[in-house]
C-alpha positions as CSV (number, residue, x, y, z in Angstrom):
1,M,-0.1,-0.1,0.0
2,Q,1.3,3.2,-1.1
3,I,1.1,5.9,1.7
4,T,0.6,9.8,0.9
5,R,0.0,11.6,4.0
6,K,3.0,12.5,5.5
7,P,3.1,12.7,9.6
8,A,3.8,15.8,11.8
9,W,7.2,14.8,12.0
10,L,7.9,15.3,8.2
11,Q,7.2,19.2,7.3
12,K,9.9,20.5,6.4
13,K,9.1,23.2,4.0
14,V,11.6,24.1,0.7
15,R,11.7,27.7,0.3
16,P,13.0,28.2,-3.6
17,G,13.2,31.8,-3.0
18,A,15.7,30.7,-0.6
19,H,18.4,29.3,-2.9
20,G,19.2,32.3,-5.1
21,E,22.8,33.0,-3.7
22,M,24.1,29.2,-4.0
23,E,22.0,28.6,-7.7
24,R,23.8,31.3,-9.4
25,L,27.4,30.2,-7.7
26,V,26.5,26.9,-8.8
27,G,25.4,28.2,-12.0
28,D,28.1,30.5,-12.9
29,L,30.6,27.4,-12.3
30,R,28.7,24.8,-14.0
31,L,28.3,22.5,-11.4
32,N,25.6,20.4,-10.2
33,T,24.4,19.6,-6.8
34,V,22.7,16.5,-5.5
35,C,20.8,18.6,-3.5
36,R,18.8,19.7,-6.9
37,E,18.6,16.8,-8.5
38,A,17.9,14.1,-6.3
39,C,15.1,16.6,-5.2
40,C,16.7,17.0,-1.8
41,P,14.3,18.2,1.2
42,N,17.2,19.6,3.5
43,I,18.0,21.6,0.2
44,T,16.7,25.4,2.1
45,E,18.4,24.6,5.0
46,C,22.2,23.6,3.5
47,F,21.8,26.3,0.7
48,S,21.2,28.8,3.3
49,K,24.2,27.9,5.1
50,K,26.3,28.0,1.9
51,Q,26.6,24.1,2.0
52,A,26.1,22.0,-0.8
53,T,26.8,18.3,-1.9
54,F,28.3,18.5,-5.6
55,L,27.2,16.5,-8.2
56,I,30.3,15.5,-10.4
57,M,30.4,13.4,-13.9
58,G,27.1,14.9,-15.0
59,A,23.2,14.6,-13.7
60,A,22.5,11.6,-15.5
61,C,22.9,7.9,-14.3
62,T,23.0,4.5,-15.8
63,R,21.3,2.6,-13.4
64,L,17.5,2.4,-13.2
65,C,16.9,2.7,-9.8
66,S,13.0,3.6,-9.0
67,F,13.3,5.6,-5.9
68,C,15.6,8.2,-7.5
69,S,14.9,11.4,-9.4
70,V,18.4,11.7,-10.6
71,T,17.7,11.4,-14.6
72,K,18.4,8.5,-16.4
73,E,19.2,10.1,-19.7
74,Q,22.4,9.3,-21.7
75,P,25.3,10.3,-19.7
76,L,27.4,13.2,-21.4
77,P,31.4,12.6,-21.6
78,L,33.4,13.9,-18.6
79,D,34.1,17.7,-18.4
80,P,38.4,17.7,-17.7
81,G,37.5,21.3,-16.4
82,E,34.7,20.1,-13.6
83,P,37.3,19.3,-10.6
84,E,38.7,22.8,-11.1
85,R,35.4,24.3,-10.9
86,V,34.9,22.1,-7.8
87,A,37.8,23.4,-6.4
88,E,36.7,26.9,-7.1
89,A,33.5,26.3,-5.2
90,V,35.2,25.1,-2.5
91,T,37.4,28.4,-2.0
92,R,34.5,30.8,-2.9
93,L,32.2,29.1,-0.3
94,E,35.3,28.7,2.7
95,L,33.8,25.1,3.0
96,R,35.5,23.4,5.7
97,H,33.7,19.6,4.7
98,L,32.9,18.8,1.6
99,V,30.8,16.3,0.4
100,I,31.2,15.1,-3.5
101,T,29.3,12.3,-5.4
102,S,28.5,11.0,-8.6
103,P,25.8,9.3,-10.6
104,T,26.5,5.9,-11.4
105,R,28.5,6.0,-14.8
106,D,29.3,2.2,-15.8
107,D,29.5,3.8,-19.6
108,L,33.2,4.4,-17.9
109,P,35.8,1.9,-17.8
110,D,36.9,2.8,-14.7
111,G,33.4,3.9,-13.0
112,G,34.4,7.6,-12.6
113,A,37.7,6.8,-10.8
114,A,40.2,9.1,-12.2
115,H,37.7,12.1,-12.2
116,F,37.5,11.0,-8.4
117,S,41.2,11.6,-8.0
118,A,41.4,14.3,-9.9
119,T,38.4,16.4,-8.1
120,V,40.0,15.5,-4.7
121,A,43.6,16.9,-6.1
122,A,42.2,20.0,-7.4
123,I,41.0,20.8,-3.4
124,R,43.8,19.9,-2.1
125,K,45.7,22.0,-4.1
126,R,43.5,25.1,-3.6
127,S,42.0,24.6,0.0
128,P,44.5,21.7,2.1
129,A,42.1,22.6,5.4
130,T,39.0,21.2,3.9
131,T,38.1,18.0,4.6
132,V,36.8,15.9,1.9
133,E,34.1,13.5,2.2
134,L,33.5,11.1,-1.1
135,L,30.1,9.3,-1.7
136,I,30.9,6.8,-4.6
137,P,28.6,4.2,-6.7
138,D,30.0,0.6,-6.5
139,L,32.7,1.2,-9.6
140,G,31.3,-2.2,-10.8
141,G,32.7,-3.9,-7.6
142,S,36.5,-3.5,-9.8
143,R,39.3,-3.1,-7.4
144,E,42.0,-1.3,-9.4
145,A,39.4,1.8,-10.0
146,L,38.5,1.8,-6.3
147,S,42.2,1.9,-5.3
148,R,42.6,4.9,-7.4
149,V,40.1,6.5,-5.7
150,V,41.3,5.3,-2.0
151,A,45.3,6.6,-3.5
152,A,43.5,9.8,-3.7
153,R,43.2,10.1,0.1
154,P,39.5,11.5,1.2
155,D,39.1,11.5,4.2
156,I,36.0,9.9,4.3
157,L,34.9,7.2,1.6
158,G,31.0,6.4,1.8
159,H,29.0,4.0,-0.2
160,N,25.5,3.5,0.4
161,V,23.9,0.3,0.5
162,E,20.4,2.2,0.3
163,T,18.5,-0.8,1.8
164,V,18.1,-4.2,2.8
165,P,19.0,-7.2,0.1
166,R,15.5,-8.7,-0.1
167,L,14.6,-5.1,-1.8
168,Y,17.2,-4.7,-3.8
169,A,15.2,-5.1,-7.2
170,I,14.8,-0.8,-6.2
171,R,18.2,-1.3,-7.0
172,Q,18.7,-2.5,-10.8
173,G,21.8,-3.0,-11.6
174,A,23.4,-3.1,-8.4
175,D,24.0,-5.4,-5.6
176,Y,23.8,-6.2,-2.2
177,R,27.1,-8.4,-2.0
178,R,29.1,-6.3,-4.2
179,S,28.2,-3.3,-2.0
180,V,29.5,-4.8,0.9
181,A,32.4,-6.2,-0.7
182,V,33.5,-2.1,-2.1
183,L,33.4,-1.0,1.5
184,A,35.3,-4.3,3.0
185,L,37.9,-3.5,0.3
186,V,38.5,-0.1,1.6
187,R,38.8,-1.5,4.9
188,E,41.6,-3.7,2.9
189,L,43.4,-1.0,1.3
190,A,43.7,1.4,3.6
191,P,42.5,0.2,7.1
192,E,43.1,3.9,8.5
193,L,40.5,5.4,6.1
194,K,37.1,6.3,7.4
195,C,34.3,4.5,5.7
196,K,30.6,5.7,5.7
197,S,27.4,3.8,4.6
198,G,23.6,4.5,4.3
199,I,20.5,2.9,4.4
200,M,17.1,4.4,3.6
201,V,14.1,3.3,5.8
202,G,10.2,3.0,5.3
203,L,10.4,0.7,2.0
204,G,9.1,-2.4,3.4
205,E,12.2,-3.1,5.7
206,T,11.7,-5.3,8.7
207,E,13.9,-4.2,12.2
208,E,15.6,-7.6,11.7
209,E,16.6,-7.0,8.5
210,L,18.0,-3.6,9.4
211,L,19.9,-5.0,12.0
212,Q,21.4,-7.4,10.1
213,V,22.5,-5.1,7.7
214,F,24.0,-3.0,10.6
215,A,26.0,-5.7,11.6
216,Q,27.1,-6.7,8.2
217,L,28.6,-3.0,7.4
218,R,30.6,-3.3,10.8
219,E,31.8,-6.6,9.7
220,A,32.9,-4.8,6.4
221,G,34.5,-2.2,8.5
222,C,32.4,0.7,8.4
223,S,32.8,3.3,11.2
224,Y,30.1,5.7,9.9
225,L,26.6,5.3,9.2
226,S,23.3,7.4,8.2
227,V,19.7,6.1,8.6
228,G,16.9,8.2,6.8
229,Q,13.2,8.3,6.0
230,Y,12.8,7.3,2.0
231,L,10.8,10.6,0.5
232,A,9.3,8.7,-2.9
233,P,10.6,12.4,-5.3
234,S,7.4,11.5,-7.3
235,R,3.9,9.6,-7.6
236,N,6.2,7.7,-9.9
237,H,8.6,6.3,-8.1
238,E,9.1,3.5,-5.3
239,P,6.1,4.4,-2.6
240,V,6.9,5.0,1.0
241,R,5.5,2.1,2.4
242,E,5.7,3.3,6.1
243,F,6.6,6.7,7.7
244,I,9.2,5.8,10.8
245,T,9.2,7.5,13.7
246,P,11.5,9.7,15.6
247,E,11.3,7.3,18.3
248,M,12.3,4.3,16.3
249,F,15.0,6.5,14.8
250,D,16.7,6.5,18.2
251,R,16.1,3.1,18.6
252,Y,17.9,2.2,15.4
253,R,20.8,4.7,16.3
254,N,21.7,3.1,19.5
255,Q,21.4,-0.5,18.1
256,A,23.9,0.8,15.5
257,L,26.2,2.5,18.4
258,A,25.9,-0.9,20.3
259,L,27.3,-2.5,17.5
260,G,30.4,0.0,17.7
261,F,29.7,2.3,14.7
262,A,31.8,5.5,16.0
263,H,28.8,7.9,14.6
264,V,25.1,7.4,13.6
265,E,22.7,10.1,12.3
266,S,19.6,8.6,12.2
267,G,16.4,10.6,11.8
268,P,13.6,11.6,9.4
269,Y,15.1,14.1,7.4
270,V,18.9,12.3,7.6
271,R,20.8,11.9,4.1
272,S,24.1,10.5,3.6
273,S,25.5,14.0,3.4
274,Y,23.0,16.0,5.9
275,L,25.3,17.1,8.6
276,A,28.4,15.6,7.4
277,E,31.2,17.3,9.2
278,Q,29.5,16.2,12.2
279,Y,30.9,13.1,11.8
280,L,34.6,13.6,12.1
281,A,34.1,15.6,15.2
282,D,33.8,12.1,17.1
């Protein structure tokens, strides 16, 4: 059954009129943000603080996930000037922490690993004090591609499992075991690198299934975890099956911390990059 009426704790307002300064900067530098492309409900809050999660390698994804609003059109060739423009945005915004992500680019031999690496290098050169978090796709499970990303030495490397294994039909082209294996490979390649993952709830998963995922993420070496409510971008996307209460999000946080996660953000509006700087505070 599809649920459309939001409860009282999910009434955050998006105010496009408050986005002007950030929209102008992003437009001037010809950059994309996942805030806008993924219809994030936190966009007004983050843009008003001059914070954004940059979406590199275009705004078109080669996967067909039914929960995501990122376009499924034919991806464009990579823009070699994009890493430097992201670095310019970092300096203009004086960012202390930055999250960079991308659509899945199965059309690229390395899944975009070299472009991630070049972007980190450009930021390190222009703003060495900025901490950099990468939220990467699975890169086809390629050890070589992941090694290149790890060699760029981001401060946090994230890859989201998104949902429990039973519901992976909503992630066409993805594989739960491959995603967990990517996280485990990060630990093997760079044990000191902080690893992060995220999961959406409200898609029909059970508490037992979630706890199994939490445990498997810890076993793979994840230190950080985000748990947030799935909100359908439109009626054409995967429907919401349940609105999880704030009390249940607190329960999930405590259960995850008990498993040994160093930091957990769990709440109705939590997303992978929401309050991202706080993870490094612990």
